[in-house]
N, C-alpha and C positions, 0 to 999 in steps of 0.2 A: 104515870109516874107517881102514883099515890104512895108507893112504898118508899120513895126518897123524901127525906126531910127538907124543909124549906131552906135550912142552912146549907145542906148539900147542894141544892139547886143554885143558890147564890155563889157557892164556891166553884161549881162547875162553870157558871157564867163568867166569873173572873178569869178562870183558866183559859176559857175560849177567847176572851178579849186579849189576854196576853199572847196566846198563840197567833191570833190574827195580827197583832202588832209585830210579832216576829216575822211573819211573811211580808208585811208591808215594808218594814225596815230592810229586810233582805233584798227585796226587789229594788229598792232605791239605791242601796249601797252597791249592789252588783252592777247596776247600770251606770253608777257615778264613779266607779273605781277607775283610777288612773292605770291604763293598760301598760304604759311604759314602766311605771313603778312596779306593777305586778310582774312584768317580765324580769325586772331586776331582782326581785325577791325570789323568783323561780330559779334564776341562775345561781343565786346564793344558796339554794337548797332548802328554802323554807317549805315545810310540808303543807302548811295551810295554804300558801300561795299556789303550790302545785295542784292541790285539790280544787281551789277556786278557779284556776286557769282551765282545768279539765271540765268543770261545770260550764264555764263561759264558752267553751268550744262547741257546746250544743245548746245554744240559746233557746231554741224552740222547746226542748224538753224542760229546761230550767224555768222559763217563764210559764209554761203550761202547768208545771207542778205548783209553782208559787200562786198563780191565779186560781187554780182549782182548790188548793188548800184555803186560801183567803176567802174565796166565795163560799165554800162549804162551811167555814167557821162563822162567817157573818150570818148566813141563813140559820145556822144552829143557834147563834146568839139571839136572833129574833124569835125563833120558835120557843127557846127556853124562857125568854122574857114573857112571852104570852102565857106559858104554863104558870109562871110565878104570879103574874097578875091575876089569872083565873083562880089560883089557889088562895090568894089573899082577899080579893074583892068579889069572887063569885062569878058565875057565868052571865049574869044579867046586867053587869055594869060595863056598858060600852064606852063610857067616858074614860074609865080607868084603863081600858084596853087601848084606846087611842093615845092616851098620855104615856102609857108604857111603851108603845111603838115609837113615839117621838123621842122618848128618853133614851131608849137603846140606840136609836139612829144617831142621836147627838153624841152619845157616849162612844160609839164605834168611830164616828167621824173624828172626835178629839183624841181619844186614847189609843185607837187601833189604826188610825190612818195618818192624820196630820202630824201629831207629835212624834211617832216613830220615824216618819219619813224626814222630818226636819233634823232629827238627831242623826239619822243615817246619812243625809246629805252633808252634814258637818263633819262626820267621822267615817267616811265610806270604807277606808282600808281596814280599820280596826273591826268594824261590824261585819264586813263581807268575809274576812278571813275567819272570824269566829263562827259566823253563821253557816259556813260552807259544810261543816260536818253534819249539822241538822238537815240542811237542804239535800245533801247526798242521801240521807236516810229517807226523806219524804219523796224524792224522785223515784227511788226503788219501790216505795210503798204505793205511790200513785201511778206507777208505770202503765198498767193496762188502760186506765181511763185516759191518761195523757197521750198514750200511743194512738188511740182512736181519734182523739180531738185534734192532735197535730197532723194526722193523716188527712183529715177532712180539710183542715186549714191549708195544707200544702196543695191539695187538689183544687181548692177554690182559687188560690193565688196563681197556680199554673194556668187555670182557665182564663184568669184576668191578665196573664202575661206580666206578672209583677215579680221581679227578681229580688230575692231576699238573701242577705248575708247571715248565715246561722252561726258562724264562728266569730265571737266577739272577744276572744282571748288575745288577739293581736290586731293591731291597726297600723296601716301604712301612714307615713308622715311625709308631707311635701316639704320642699325647701322653705316655702313661706311659713308653714306651721312651725318648722324648726326655728326660723327667725323670730316668730312670735314668742316661742318658749324662752329664747334667750332674752328677749326684751322684757318679758314678764319676770325674769329672774334677777332684776336689777337690785332687789333688796338682799340677795344672797351672794352676788358676785361683785367684786370691785369693778369700777367703771372701765378701767383699762382692760381687764380680762373679758368683760362683756363686749367691748369694742373689737377685741381680737377674735372672739368667737363669731361675731357678726361678719367680720371681714373674711373669715374662713368659709362661712356659708356662701358669701358672694363670689368666691373663686369659681363656682360653677357657672356664673352668669357673665363674668368679665372675661374678655378675650385678650390675647397678647397685644393686639393692635391698640388696646386702650392704655397700656402701660409702657410701651416700647420707647426706646431712645430713637428719635427720628433720624433718617439718614444724614441730614445736614448737620447733626451733632455727633455723628460717629467719629471717633478717633481711630484712624486706620493708617497702615503703612503701604506706600507704593514700593514694591520690591525692586523696581527699576530706578528708584531715586538714587541720587549721589550718596556715596558712603558717609560723608560728613552730615548730610541731612538725616540719614537713617540713624547715625549715632546720636545726634542731637535729639531726635524724636524719641528714641528708646531711653535716653537718659532722663528726659523730662516728662515722660508719660505718667499718667495717674491711674493706670489700670494694669492688672496683671495679665490680662488677655487682650490681644489686639488683632482685629481682622487685617489680613494682608491681601492687597489686590495688585493687579498688574495693569498699569496704565490708567484704567478707569475703575471707579468704585464698584460698578455693577459686576466687574470681573473678579470676584472674590476667589482666591486660590487656596486659602487656608487660614487657620487661626494660630497665632504665635504666642507662646507662653514667655513673657518677658524675662522671667527668671533664668530661662535656658540660654539667654543671650549674654549673660554676664561675662563668659569667657571670650566671646567675640568682641565685646567692648574694650577688652584689654589690648586688642591688636590695633595697630595703626591703620590698617586697611582690611576690609573684608568685602566680599561680593554678595550680590543678591542670592547667588546659588548657595552660599553658606547658610543664609536664612531659610531658603527653600527646604533644606534638609531637616529643619527644626519644626516645620509647619505641621499642625494637626488638620485633619480633614474638616472642612466647614460643615456645619449642621444647619440646615434650612428648615424653617417652620412656616406653615400656612398661617395667614393673618387672622383667620377665624378660630384658631385653636384656643380653647378655654385655659385659664390659668391653672385650674386644678389638673387638667389633663397634661399641660406642659410641665407642671411640677413633677408629675409621675414620670414623664419622659426623661426629664433631667436626672431623676433618681435612677431609672433603669439604665440609662446610657452613661451615667457617671460624668455628666457634663455640667458646665456652669454658664454657657453662653450659646445663644442660637440666633441666626439671622432670619428676619421675617421677610417673606416675599408675598406678593399678591398673586392673583389667579393667572397672571401673565408671566410670572417668574421675575418680576421687577423687584429690586431691593427696596423695602420700605423703611427698615430700621433694624434694631437688634434688641433682644431682651436677655437679661441675665437672671440667674437664680436670686440674686440680691433684689432685683426689681419685684419679683414675685413675693419674696419674704417681706418686703416693705409693705405690700398690700395687706399683710396679716398683722405684723407687729408694729408698723409705722416706720418712719425714716431712720436710717442709721446715721451716726454722726460723721462717718467718713464719706466725704463727697469731693469730687474734683471741682476746681474753680469754674469749669465750664457749666456746672450745674447749680452754681450759686448766684446770688444777686438777682433773683427773679422777682422778688417782692420788696417794694419800698413804701413804707407807711408814711403818710404825711400828717401834719399836725391837725388838719381838719378831719382826719379819720379815713380819707380816701387812700387808694393804693395805686402806685405806679407798677404795672406788671408787664413783663415781656410777652410779646404776642405768641412766642413759641411754647409758652407754659401750658402744660396739660390741664384740661378742665377738671379731671379727677383730682389732681393735686390741689387745684384751687378750692374745690369743694371740701376736700378733706382737711386741708391745713388752715384755710381761712373761714370755714364755716359757711360758705356760700351754697347756693342751690341752682347752679347753672345747668341747663339741659345736657344730658350725656348721650342722647339717642342719635346724634348726628355727628357733627364735627368733634375732633379730639382735642384741638388746641383753641386758645382764645382767639388767635388770628383766624382759624377756620370758622369759628362760631360767628365772628363779626362779618366775614366775607359771605357766609351762608345767609346771614340775616339781611345784609344789604344787597346781595347779588351784584356786587360791583366792587371795584378796587377803590377804597376810600382815600380821601386826602386828609392830611393833618388838620385838626380842628373840627372834624366831623363828630357829631354827637348822636347817640342812639340809646335806646333802652331795651334791654333783654332780660326777661324774667323778673322785671321790676327793678333792675339795677341800671342806673344811668352810667353810660360808658362814653368816654371821650378819647378819640384817637389822637395821640400826642405826636407820634413819629411813624412814618412809613418809609420803607426802603425795599427796592427791588420787587415791587408789586405785592408786598406783604406788610402787615401791621407790625412794626417793630416794637413800639411801646404804646400801651393804652392805660387810661386812668379810670378806675372803677370807684364810684361813690357808694360806699356801703353805710349801713345804719351805724350810728354813734355807739350803740350798745354792744357792737360785736366784741368778742373777747380780746382784750388787750394783750393777752399772753399767747396769741396765735403765733405759730412758728414762722419766723422771717428768715429769708435766705438772702 
């Protein structure tokens, strides 16, 4: 290299260090790039994003070219440094040669490795999209060498029975990961919107059995009842759809739209047969159907109410479209008197709660953390914990909450008192 001036050698060394930094930053930015953000840019038609996605679809070729280029440049930098040191200090100065080697090593580490990678990890999208054009060129340039290297690597991995995913352009996301993404977006989303998104994700895990109106709270009509009883019930009901049964609640024969009975209510007398002509076919739902699936079924069938049955066909309760929507957006203001009066806050911060209250409602509205993997109601949770029918005055502790049974009736806990921490939110929803 005697024909090159010392200045030209220094300039070549600087260029090599810059190119080495380019490969280092490209590697970090490509591997740190948010794949979902990249997919969004591809759908918007961003040309750089399309090229980047194409490169990430063949990670072995991409990484092979980057590492080959980086290694080649680092070796070239070390060799060029040796030439410069020999040109300046001569061939007999071993100390200068050692110092030159240490200096170029430190320089490569700082300016071609650490600093470019820190910058790339801080701005992966901007650097990856910009670097994609240069990387596409080098992949073609290094293709013969990279092809041989990747073939050897694949053979070794196959012998070791190691499965490798070469397409990094797309990544599947689990429900838990989606949930974490929503939680991490708290600085960009209003709290209410964030809560709605979390509830929407949970629809896949919650079943209709968790949110149903239990059978002992179902408002229904006995088609064989006296005309005056039917009139009174239709005039005072708080629902637009009513299940209709014959003699016993388990014998549901149809669903009645109350609005269709307005003409019948004008008559002095009418028979059950008149009501029978207005009935819609009942729709039954297995108890383990998820809320997301049931929401789709309601939409496909254009229905708003379904009757929940167990594996033996016994009626457990009913679920409405409103029940599912409340799981997403929260409670609506329109509620029947039968569904109010479940929570009574005392001056000491404790709560008087009806035993039929759903645990999910308690956790959501009062900020509690009662277990949901077993019983569905507070009464069921207490009975499950005690494994006996308790008497009034019995106290117990569940999940750290002291609970006192205040009233029992017909072998169930009618009212219980929960002592919660004094710092619980005072603006919790009370019914």
